[in-house]
N, C-alpha and C positions, 0 to 999 in steps of 0.2 A: 437554367441557372439553379435549380432545385437540387441538383446533383453535387453542388458545391459543399464541401465541409466547412462549417462555420465554426467548429471547435478546434481550429487548428492550434490555439494557445493551450489547451488541455493537453494535446500530444506532446507539445514541448515541456510542459510542466512535468507531465509522466516521465518523459525521458530523463529530465533533470533529477527527479526523485530516484529513479532506477539507477542512475549513476552513483549515487550515494550508497547503494547496498553493497554488501560483499558478494562473492561469487556463490556461496551457498544460499544466501537470501535471494539473489538473482534467480537461481535455478527454480527453487521453491516457488518463488512467485510466479514464474512461468508456468509452473505445473498447475497452480491455484487459479490463475487467469483462465485456463481452459474450462474451468467449472464456475466462471463468472466472478471470482474475487478480483478486487481492484486495489491497487495501493493508492491511497487518499491523501496521506501527509505522513511527516515524519516529526515526532515529538522531540523536543530536545531540553530534557530538564536540566538545570544546573549541576554541575560536577558529575554527570551520569552519561553513559554513552547514549547516542540517538535511539530512538524506538520507532521503526516503522509501522504504522498501523494501515490494515487492509480491511475492506467492506466486502460482504458478499454480495452477489448480484442484486438482490432483493433490498439491499441497504438496510436489512433488519438486524443484522448481526455485525460485529467487528471482531478482530483478532490483532495480536501483536506477532509480527514476524521476528522470530529470536535469531540471535547471531549464528545459529547452527542451520537454520532455515525452517525450523519446526513453527507450527502455528500454536500461539497461546491464546485460546478464546477465554480465558478468566484472567486478564492482565492486572487486575488490582486496581483499576481506575474507570471512571465513568466518562462516556463521551457526552458533551452537551448537545442538544438536538437544535 
């Protein structure tokens, strides 16, 4: 039983988050995932468009995935630990 994936909920959540991205963001995310980046959550500030937040593989840095698919590594806000 050690081969059974126990994090199936994470996969479902990941699919649900990715479904909220536009085509440019999905394409860029796929490219960044090859280097260990991962979509962790989407911020939803009031009266503003959603902000997808990605983390690098080491979880030491984060970036915002802009609407055109570019990464903004200085988004102007801090992530709580």
